[in-house]
C-alpha positions as CSV (number, residue, x, y, z in Angstrom):
1,M,27.5,3.9,0.9
2,K,26.3,5.1,-2.6
3,K,24.1,8.1,-2.8
4,I,22.5,9.5,-5.8
5,S,20.6,12.7,-5.7
6,V,19.1,15.6,-7.3
7,D,19.2,18.8,-5.2
8,H,17.1,21.5,-6.8
9,L,14.4,19.6,-8.7
10,A,12.2,22.6,-8.8
11,R,8.9,21.2,-9.6
12,V,7.3,20.6,-6.6
13,E,6.1,23.6,-4.5
14,G,8.2,23.7,-1.6
15,N,11.6,22.4,-0.1
16,G,11.6,18.5,0.6
17,G,12.7,15.2,-0.3
18,I,12.2,11.5,-0.7
19,S,14.9,9.1,-0.2
20,A,15.3,5.4,-0.2
21,T,17.9,3.2,1.4
22,I,18.7,-0.3,-0.2
23,D,20.3,-3.0,1.7
24,G,21.3,-5.6,-1.0
25,N,18.0,-6.9,-2.6
26,A,15.7,-5.3,-0.1
27,V,14.5,-1.6,0.4
28,T,15.1,-1.0,4.0
29,D,13.9,2.5,4.4
30,V,12.1,5.2,2.6
31,K,11.5,8.7,4.1
32,F,9.3,11.6,2.7
33,T,11.3,14.7,4.1
34,I,10.1,18.2,4.5
35,Y,13.2,20.4,5.4
36,E,11.1,23.7,5.7
37,G,10.8,24.7,9.2
38,P,7.2,25.0,11.1
39,R,5.3,28.2,10.5
40,L,3.7,28.2,13.9
41,V,0.5,29.6,12.3
42,E,-1.7,27.8,14.5
43,R,-0.2,29.3,17.6
44,L,-0.4,32.9,16.4
45,T,-3.9,32.9,15.7
46,V,-4.6,32.1,19.5
47,G,-5.7,35.0,21.3
48,R,-6.7,36.6,18.4
49,T,-10.3,37.7,17.2
50,P,-12.0,35.5,14.7
51,E,-11.7,38.2,11.9
52,E,-8.2,38.5,12.5
53,D,-8.0,34.9,12.3
54,V,-9.2,34.3,9.0
55,S,-6.7,37.0,7.8
56,I,-3.7,35.3,9.5
57,A,-4.4,31.5,8.9
58,P,-4.5,31.5,5.1
59,R,-1.0,33.0,5.4
60,I,0.4,29.3,6.0
61,C,0.5,29.2,2.3
62,A,0.3,31.5,-0.8
63,I,-0.5,28.3,-3.2
64,C,-3.8,27.4,-1.7
65,T,-4.4,30.7,0.2
66,L,-8.3,31.1,-0.9
67,S,-8.9,27.3,0.1
68,H,-7.4,28.3,3.5
69,K,-9.5,31.3,3.6
70,Y,-12.8,29.5,2.8
71,A,-12.1,26.7,5.3
72,A,-11.1,29.3,8.2
73,I,-14.4,31.2,7.3
74,R,-16.6,27.8,7.2
75,A,-15.1,27.1,10.6
76,M,-15.6,30.4,12.1
77,E,-19.3,30.6,10.9
78,N,-20.0,27.0,12.2
79,A,-18.5,28.3,15.8
80,L,-20.3,31.6,15.8
81,S,-23.7,30.3,14.3
82,V,-23.5,32.7,11.5
83,K,-25.9,31.7,8.4
84,V,-25.0,33.3,4.7
85,S,-27.1,34.1,1.9
86,P,-27.6,32.0,-1.2
87,K,-25.6,34.6,-3.2
88,V,-22.6,34.7,-0.8
89,Y,-22.6,30.8,-0.7
90,L,-22.5,30.7,-4.7
91,L,-20.1,33.6,-4.9
92,R,-17.6,31.4,-2.6
93,E,-18.0,28.3,-4.8
94,L,-17.0,30.5,-7.8
95,M,-14.2,32.1,-6.1
96,H,-13.1,28.5,-5.0
97,M,-13.4,27.2,-8.8
98,G,-10.7,29.8,-9.8
99,E,-8.2,28.3,-7.3
100,M,-9.0,24.6,-8.5
101,I,-8.3,25.6,-12.1
102,E,-5.0,27.8,-11.4
103,S,-3.6,25.5,-9.4
104,H,-4.4,22.3,-11.2
105,S,-3.3,24.0,-14.6
106,L,0.1,25.0,-13.1
107,H,0.6,21.4,-11.7
108,L,-0.4,19.7,-14.9
109,Y,1.0,22.0,-17.8
110,F,4.4,23.2,-15.8
111,L,5.1,20.6,-13.3
112,A,4.0,17.2,-14.4
113,L,3.8,17.4,-18.3
114,P,7.6,17.8,-18.8
115,D,8.2,14.4,-17.0
116,Y,5.9,12.3,-19.7
117,L,7.2,14.4,-22.7
118,G,10.8,14.0,-22.0
119,F,11.9,17.4,-20.7
120,P,13.6,18.6,-17.6
121,N,11.5,21.7,-17.3
122,V,8.7,23.5,-19.1
123,V,10.7,26.2,-20.6
124,S,12.6,23.4,-22.7
125,M,9.4,21.6,-23.2
126,A,7.8,24.8,-24.8
127,S,10.2,24.9,-27.6
128,K,8.5,21.9,-29.3
129,Y,5.1,22.1,-27.2
130,D,4.7,25.6,-27.4
131,F,0.9,25.2,-27.7
132,E,0.4,23.2,-24.7
133,A,2.4,25.6,-22.8
134,K,0.2,28.4,-23.8
135,I,-2.9,26.6,-22.8
136,G,-1.5,26.0,-19.4
137,L,-0.5,29.8,-19.1
138,E,-3.8,31.2,-20.5
139,M,-5.7,29.0,-18.3
140,K,-3.9,29.9,-15.2
141,N,-4.2,33.7,-16.1
142,F,-8.1,33.1,-16.5
143,A,-8.3,31.5,-12.9
144,N,-6.1,34.0,-11.5
145,H,-8.5,36.8,-12.8
146,V,-11.7,34.8,-11.2
147,M,-9.8,34.8,-7.8
148,K,-8.7,38.6,-8.1
149,T,-12.3,39.5,-9.1
150,I,-13.9,38.2,-6.2
151,S,-11.4,38.1,-3.5
152,A,-9.7,41.3,-4.5
153,R,-6.1,40.1,-4.8
154,Y,-4.5,37.4,-6.8
155,I,-2.9,36.1,-3.3
156,H,-4.1,36.5,0.4
157,G,-7.3,38.6,-0.9
158,E,-9.2,40.1,1.8
159,N,-12.7,40.7,0.3
160,P,-14.3,37.2,1.6
161,V,-14.9,38.0,5.4
162,I,-17.0,36.0,7.9
163,G,-20.6,36.5,7.1
164,G,-20.3,37.4,3.2
165,F,-18.0,39.9,1.3
166,G,-16.8,43.4,1.5
167,K,-17.5,44.0,-2.2
168,Y,-19.4,42.1,-4.9
169,P,-18.4,41.8,-8.6
170,S,-20.3,43.6,-10.6
171,K,-22.7,41.8,-13.4
172,E,-20.3,43.0,-16.1
173,E,-17.3,41.4,-14.5
174,L,-19.3,38.2,-14.0
175,V,-20.4,38.0,-17.3
176,W,-17.1,38.4,-18.8
177,I,-16.1,35.2,-16.6
178,K,-18.9,33.3,-18.1
179,S,-18.1,34.2,-21.5
180,R,-14.4,33.4,-21.2
181,A,-15.1,30.1,-19.6
182,I,-17.4,29.0,-22.4
183,Q,-14.8,30.1,-24.9
184,F,-12.1,28.0,-23.2
185,M,-14.0,24.6,-23.5
186,P,-12.1,23.4,-26.8
187,F,-8.7,23.7,-24.8
188,V,-10.2,22.1,-21.7
189,M,-11.4,19.3,-23.9
190,K,-7.7,19.1,-24.9
191,T,-6.4,18.9,-21.6
192,V,-8.7,16.2,-20.6
193,Q,-7.7,14.0,-23.6
194,L,-3.8,14.8,-23.1
195,F,-3.7,13.8,-19.6
196,C,-6.0,11.0,-19.5
197,E,-4.5,9.2,-22.4
198,I,-1.1,9.4,-21.0
199,D,0.3,5.8,-20.5
200,Y,1.1,5.9,-17.0
201,P,3.5,3.2,-15.5
202,D,2.0,0.4,-13.6
203,C,4.5,0.6,-10.9
204,P,3.6,1.5,-8.2
205,E,0.1,0.0,-7.7
206,D,-1.7,-1.0,-4.9
207,E,-5.0,-0.4,-3.2
208,T,-5.6,2.5,-0.5
209,V,-8.3,4.2,1.1
210,F,-9.4,7.6,-0.4
211,A,-10.7,10.3,1.6
212,C,-12.6,13.6,0.6
213,C,-15.4,15.9,1.5
214,N,-19.0,14.7,1.0
215,P,-20.8,17.4,-0.8
216,P,-24.2,18.2,-0.2
217,E,-27.2,17.0,-2.5
218,N,-25.3,14.3,-3.9
219,K,-23.2,16.4,-6.0
220,F,-19.6,16.6,-7.1
221,G,-18.2,19.6,-5.4
222,F,-15.2,21.0,-3.2
223,H,-16.9,21.5,0.3
224,G,-19.2,19.6,2.9
225,E,-20.3,18.9,6.2
226,E,-18.8,15.5,6.5
227,I,-15.9,13.5,5.1
228,L,-16.5,10.4,2.8
229,L,-14.3,7.4,2.5
230,S,-13.5,5.0,-0.4
231,T,-14.8,2.2,2.3
232,G,-18.3,3.7,2.1
233,D,-18.1,5.1,5.6
234,T,-18.6,8.7,6.5
235,I,-17.3,10.9,9.3
236,D,-19.0,14.2,10.6
237,K,-16.8,17.2,10.4
238,D,-16.5,17.7,14.0
239,N,-14.9,14.2,14.3
240,Y,-12.4,14.9,11.8
241,T,-9.7,13.2,14.1
242,N,-11.2,9.8,13.6
243,L,-9.6,10.2,10.2
244,T,-6.7,12.3,10.4
245,N,-4.8,11.4,13.9
246,E,-1.8,13.4,13.4
247,F,1.6,12.5,14.8
248,V,5.3,13.8,14.6
249,V,8.0,11.7,13.0
250,P,11.5,12.5,13.3
251,H,12.6,13.0,9.6
252,S,10.2,15.8,8.7
253,Y,8.8,19.2,10.0
254,A,5.4,17.9,8.5
255,K,3.1,16.0,10.7
256,H,1.8,12.3,9.3
257,S,-1.7,11.1,9.4
258,L,-3.1,7.4,9.3
259,Y,-6.6,6.1,9.2
260,Q,-7.3,3.2,11.5
261,G,-3.6,2.6,11.6
262,K,-2.9,2.6,7.6
263,P,-2.1,5.3,5.1
264,F,-4.8,7.0,3.1
265,S,-4.8,9.6,0.1
266,V,-6.6,12.9,-0.4
267,G,-6.7,15.0,-3.5
268,A,-8.1,15.2,-7.0
269,L,-7.7,11.4,-7.6
270,A,-9.7,10.5,-4.2
271,R,-12.5,13.0,-5.2
272,V,-12.8,11.4,-8.6
273,N,-12.8,7.9,-7.0
274,N,-15.3,8.7,-4.3
275,L,-17.4,11.0,-6.3
276,G,-16.9,10.6,-9.9
277,E,-20.3,9.0,-10.7
278,R,-21.8,12.2,-9.6
279,L,-20.2,14.4,-12.3
280,E,-22.4,15.7,-14.8
281,G,-22.5,16.8,-18.7
282,E,-19.1,16.6,-20.5
283,S,-17.3,15.7,-17.4
284,Q,-19.3,12.6,-16.9
285,K,-19.0,11.6,-20.4
286,M,-15.0,11.8,-20.1
287,Y,-15.3,10.1,-16.6
288,Q,-17.1,7.1,-18.1
289,K,-14.5,7.1,-21.3
290,Y,-11.4,7.1,-19.1
291,F,-11.9,5.7,-15.6
292,S,-10.7,2.2,-14.8
293,E,-9.7,0.4,-11.9
294,R,-6.1,1.4,-12.3
295,W,-7.5,4.7,-11.1
296,K,-8.1,3.2,-7.6
297,K,-4.5,1.8,-7.3
298,N,-2.1,4.1,-9.1
299,P,-1.2,7.6,-7.7
300,L,0.0,8.7,-10.9
301,F,-3.8,8.9,-12.2
302,N,-4.0,12.0,-9.9
303,N,-2.9,13.8,-13.1
304,A,-5.8,12.7,-15.1
305,A,-8.2,13.4,-12.0
306,Q,-6.9,17.0,-12.1
307,A,-7.8,17.3,-15.7
308,L,-11.2,15.9,-15.1
309,E,-11.8,18.6,-12.5
310,I,-10.7,21.3,-14.5
311,L,-13.3,20.5,-17.0
312,H,-15.8,20.1,-14.3
313,C,-15.1,23.7,-13.0
314,F,-15.2,25.2,-16.5
315,E,-18.7,23.5,-16.8
316,R,-19.8,24.7,-13.6
317,I,-18.8,28.5,-13.9
318,P,-21.4,29.4,-16.6
319,K,-24.2,27.9,-14.5
320,L,-22.7,29.6,-11.2
321,V,-22.8,33.0,-12.9
322,D,-26.3,32.4,-13.9
323,E,-27.4,31.5,-10.5
324,I,-25.5,34.3,-8.9
325,L,-27.0,37.0,-11.3
326,E,-30.5,35.7,-10.2
327,H,-29.9,37.3,-6.9
328,S,-29.9,41.1,-7.8
329,Q,-29.4,42.3,-4.2
330,N,-26.0,42.5,-2.7
331,P,-26.7,41.1,1.2
332,P,-24.7,43.0,3.9
333,I,-22.0,41.0,5.9
334,Q,-24.0,39.1,8.5
335,T,-23.0,40.0,12.0
336,Y,-22.9,38.0,15.2
337,Q,-23.4,37.9,18.7
338,V,-22.0,34.7,20.0
339,K,-18.6,35.0,21.9
340,E,-18.2,31.1,22.8
341,G,-18.3,28.3,20.2
342,K,-16.5,25.2,18.4
343,G,-16.5,25.1,14.6
344,T,-14.8,22.8,12.1
345,G,-14.5,24.0,8.2
346,L,-14.0,21.3,5.6
347,V,-12.9,22.3,2.2
348,E,-11.3,20.5,-0.7
349,A,-8.1,22.3,-1.4
350,P,-6.7,21.4,-4.9
351,R,-4.1,18.9,-3.2
352,G,-7.2,17.5,-1.0
353,L,-9.0,17.6,2.2
354,L,-8.1,20.8,4.3
355,V,-9.6,21.1,7.8
356,H,-9.8,24.1,10.1
357,H,-10.8,23.8,13.5
358,Y,-11.3,26.7,15.8
359,E,-12.5,27.0,19.4
360,I,-13.6,30.5,20.7
361,S,-13.8,31.9,24.0
362,E,-14.7,35.1,25.3
363,G,-14.6,36.4,21.7
364,R,-11.1,35.3,21.4
365,V,-9.6,32.1,19.6
366,S,-8.6,30.0,22.4
367,H,-7.4,26.9,20.2
368,T,-6.7,26.2,16.4
369,D,-6.4,23.1,14.5
370,I,-5.3,22.9,10.9
371,I,-4.9,19.7,9.0
372,T,-3.4,20.1,5.4
373,P,-3.5,17.7,2.4
374,T,0.2,16.9,2.2
375,A,0.4,16.1,5.7
376,Q,-2.3,13.3,5.1
377,N,-0.6,12.2,2.1
378,A,2.7,11.9,3.6
379,E,2.5,8.2,4.8
380,D,1.1,7.0,1.3
381,I,3.8,9.0,-0.5
382,E,6.4,6.9,1.5
383,R,4.5,3.7,1.0
384,Y,3.9,4.0,-2.9
385,C,7.5,5.2,-3.3
386,Y,8.8,1.8,-1.2
387,I,6.4,-0.1,-3.5
388,A,7.8,1.4,-6.5
389,A,11.6,1.0,-5.3
390,Q,10.9,-2.7,-4.3
391,K,9.6,-3.6,-7.5
392,L,12.0,-2.0,-9.7
393,L,15.0,-3.4,-7.7
394,D,13.4,-6.8,-7.9
395,N,13.2,-6.3,-11.8
396,G,16.9,-5.4,-12.0
397,E,16.2,-1.7,-12.6
398,E,17.7,0.0,-9.8
399,D,18.6,3.0,-11.9
400,K,15.0,3.8,-12.2
401,I,14.4,4.2,-8.9
402,R,15.3,7.8,-8.3
403,D,13.2,9.1,-11.1
404,R,10.2,7.1,-10.3
405,M,10.2,8.3,-6.7
406,D,10.3,11.7,-8.1
407,L,7.3,11.1,-10.5
408,V,5.4,9.4,-7.5
409,V,6.0,12.7,-5.3
410,R,5.1,15.1,-8.4
411,A,1.8,13.2,-8.8
412,Y,0.9,14.0,-5.5
413,D,1.5,17.7,-6.3
414,P,2.5,18.2,-2.5
415,C,2.2,21.7,-1.3
416,I,5.4,22.0,0.5
417,S,5.7,25.7,-0.2
418,C,7.4,26.9,-3.2
419,S,11.1,25.8,-3.7
420,A,12.6,22.3,-4.5
421,H,12.8,18.5,-3.5
422,L,15.8,16.1,-3.3
423,A,15.6,12.6,-4.5
424,E,18.2,10.1,-3.2
425,V,18.9,6.3,-3.2
426,K,21.4,5.2,-0.3
427,K,23.2,2.0,-0.6
428,A,23.4,0.6,2.9
429,P,27.2,-0.3,4.1
430,Q,28.1,-3.8,4.9
431,E,26.9,-5.3,8.5
432,N,24.5,-2.2,8.3
433,W,22.1,-4.6,10.6
434,K,24.4,-4.3,13.5
435,E,24.0,-0.4,13.7
436,Q,20.3,-0.8,13.1
437,L,20.3,-3.2,16.0
438,D,22.0,-0.8,18.1
439,Q,19.7,2.0,17.1
440,I,16.5,-0.3,18.2
441,K,18.1,-1.0,21.4
442,Q,18.3,2.6,22.1
443,K,14.6,2.9,21.8
444,G,14.1,0.4,24.6
445,T,14.8,-3.0,25.4
446,P,13.5,-5.1,22.6
447,I,10.9,-7.8,22.8
448,F,11.8,-10.7,20.5
449,V,9.5,-13.1,19.0
450,G,10.8,-16.2,17.0
451,V,8.8,-17.0,13.9
452,G,8.9,-19.9,11.3
453,K,8.7,-23.7,11.0
454,K,11.2,-25.9,12.5
455,D,10.5,-28.6,9.9
456,H,11.3,-26.6,6.9
457,N,15.0,-26.5,7.3
458,D,16.2,-22.8,7.3
459,D,12.7,-21.7,8.0
460,G,13.4,-22.6,11.6
461,S,16.2,-20.3,12.1
462,G,13.9,-17.7,13.8
463,I,12.7,-20.2,16.3
464,E,16.1,-21.4,16.9
465,L,17.3,-17.9,17.5
466,A,14.7,-17.4,20.0
467,L,15.4,-20.7,21.9
468,H,19.2,-19.9,22.1
469,L,18.3,-16.3,23.3
470,K,16.1,-17.7,26.3
471,K,19.0,-20.1,27.1
472,R,21.3,-17.1,27.1
473,G,19.0,-15.6,29.8
474,V,17.7,-12.9,27.7
475,E,14.3,-11.4,29.0
476,D,11.1,-11.1,27.0
477,V,11.8,-13.7,23.9
478,W,8.8,-15.4,22.8
479,L,7.8,-18.2,20.3
480,E,5.1,-17.3,18.1
481,S,3.4,-20.5,19.4
482,E,3.2,-19.0,22.8
483,I,1.8,-15.7,22.1
484,E,-1.7,-15.0,22.8
485,E,-4.0,-13.1,20.6
486,D,-3.7,-9.3,21.2
487,K,-1.0,-10.0,24.1
488,F,1.1,-6.9,23.0
489,G,-2.1,-4.5,22.7
490,R,-2.9,-5.3,26.3
491,Q,0.4,-5.2,28.0
492,E,2.6,-2.9,25.8
493,N,1.8,0.8,24.7
494,G,4.3,0.6,22.0
495,S,7.5,2.4,23.6
496,R,9.2,-0.9,23.7
497,P,10.4,-2.1,20.3
498,L,9.3,-5.6,18.9
499,L,11.9,-7.4,16.9
500,F,10.6,-10.4,14.9
501,L,13.3,-13.0,14.4
502,D,12.5,-15.2,10.8
503,A,14.0,-16.6,7.9
504,V,13.5,-14.1,5.3
505,D,14.0,-14.4,1.4
506,F,15.1,-11.4,-0.1
507,R,17.0,-13.2,-2.9
508,E,20.6,-12.6,-1.4
509,N,23.5,-15.2,-0.5
510,P,22.5,-17.4,2.1
511,G,23.2,-16.1,5.8
512,K,22.6,-12.3,4.6
513,I,21.3,-10.8,7.8
514,T,18.8,-7.7,6.9
515,I,16.8,-5.6,9.5
516,L,13.5,-4.4,7.9
517,P,10.6,-2.3,9.3
518,L,7.5,-4.9,10.0
519,H,5.0,-2.7,7.9
520,Y,7.6,-3.1,4.9
521,V,7.5,-7.0,5.2
522,L,3.9,-7.1,5.6
523,S,3.3,-4.9,2.4
524,N,6.0,-7.0,0.3
525,A,4.3,-10.1,-1.0
526,S,7.9,-10.9,-2.6
527,L,9.4,-11.4,1.1
528,S,8.8,-14.7,2.8
529,H,6.9,-14.2,5.9
530,R,4.4,-15.9,7.9
531,F,3.4,-13.8,10.8
532,L,0.3,-14.4,12.7
533,P,-2.5,-12.3,11.3
534,F,-3.2,-10.7,14.8
535,L,0.4,-9.7,14.9
536,S,-0.4,-7.1,12.5
537,S,-3.9,-6.3,12.8
538,G,-3.7,-6.5,16.6
539,L,-1.0,-3.7,16.9
540,N,-1.6,-0.1,17.3
541,Y,-0.2,2.3,15.1
542,Q,2.9,3.2,17.6
543,Q,3.6,-0.3,18.0
544,L,3.7,-1.1,14.4
545,K,6.0,1.8,13.6
546,N,8.4,0.3,16.5
547,S,8.1,-3.3,15.4
548,F,11.1,-4.7,13.0
549,V,11.9,-8.1,11.5
550,L,15.4,-9.4,11.8
551,G,15.7,-11.6,8.8
552,I,18.2,-14.4,7.7
553,Q,18.4,-15.3,4.1
554,P,17.7,-19.0,4.0
555,Q,19.3,-21.5,1.7
556,S,16.6,-23.8,1.7
557,L,13.0,-23.9,2.8
558,D,12.2,-27.3,2.0
559,E,11.0,-29.8,4.6
560,G,13.5,-31.0,7.0
561,H,15.3,-30.1,10.3
562,K,18.8,-29.2,8.9
563,L,20.2,-25.7,9.3
564,S,22.6,-25.0,6.7
565,P,26.0,-23.8,7.6
566,S,25.7,-20.2,6.3
567,V,22.3,-19.6,8.4
568,R,23.9,-20.9,11.6
569,K,27.0,-18.5,11.4
570,A,24.4,-15.8,10.9
571,M,22.4,-17.0,13.8
572,G,25.9,-17.0,15.9
573,Q,26.4,-13.4,14.7
574,V,23.0,-12.3,15.7
575,I,23.3,-14.0,19.1
576,E,26.7,-12.3,19.7
577,Q,25.5,-8.8,18.9
578,I,22.3,-9.1,21.0
579,T,23.8,-10.5,24.2
580,H,27.3,-8.5,24.1
């Protein structure tokens, strides 16, 4: 087995990994792994008062602490029927702008930029690009000041509370923030130019669904009462599980999410793709100058989207300050009498859609659900890393796979929580398919489906395999011609694995046997497959994740009825392994 690893690449926020397993010319597995253990914050909040919750819940993260605070407060105010004044509303928006700028500038200048300038880290980069490093540092310091001024601390500030603020910033403090934001604009414009004009690689590129908050009044912003999808659909905040559908995966402490059985993306790129037409001023001009169809397919453009959002924030801050100063009175904290209720708060954290949901019973939290952006992005991170790895492998550039997967993961700016991540490429051992088959059997007795065309030589191997297995008395063996639409959707709950038998062209020596997850095959146009459409669209997610393709490399797919000797030999090995 060949293993290539980078054990401490400290330019993502947390301790995780991305790995790819390669069997010959096929990428057979990609896993985005988060090693850090569960924080159990949701369980810790149960039995607490709402006020205690909005102090405890943000401790889930010191990177996006204000986003968690904001989402928790919004959720509690919805549950407790609390209405805040316009000044509180505006001041929270200003507070949130500070976190957006701080997080985006940290990611762009200190985590992402060294990749594109050819440096291992920002320290070495600063030796030649000290001006860029200073811009990032000054921008981050300004944003930290905004957060401290309004929330009372750089991290885990307690000034924002349910119903308002404990203390309001002075006029002088707000005017300084406005003036500094205006002074910074030349450096903000340089930031946009720098990150929007990077020559981002075209691998990986593929369509996906983007999701974000739908801000009120048709504006660009970072909160809302509903979720907007790039499909044009909207989801009310209280129906957020229609999007997220969290589930547990065995290789990570982070849950994953799917929308209608497919991966989706959240974050700055999702917001710009869905809301970019709503940008105003210089932000709109830069959006029109740089935006292209590639932004809808390539996750690396998340860097460019973050730069646009920094510009939007710096343009919005002076206007926000003026609006806040129009309200001379500092409203008191709104009290509440409600002791029962349910509420959801939607906020755009720097890395994407953040959901806090609470149920209150007898004045105490009885249920908590927190959905983080990285958990929503995890499936698309794996998918894009798979696409990149397979394309580079197809092009004979296996040596680039590790760095490209690093680049993809880093572009998503995952908030794992502050340490390192690992990237590795593993070479599958000879006869690895036998071990995989044994592992599939351990999940349950497989259902076998023979796929192919009997009149195209080796393309009939899947059908021939199924017929031989039937003769050997193997249960639940089907030919694709025998399957009615949605048969498995009606009869199986996904607990038993589906194993499709087919000729798969992965440019190996004839007779090579490989087992691939079905969803890899369906997303890879370079592999030869002819599965009936309903076999993919009719399967639920559990069934899709429990479905595999046992493929035999054909020698010929020309018209005819003759199986090549190498394919016949491979069929014999498969029959023996299944029936022994």
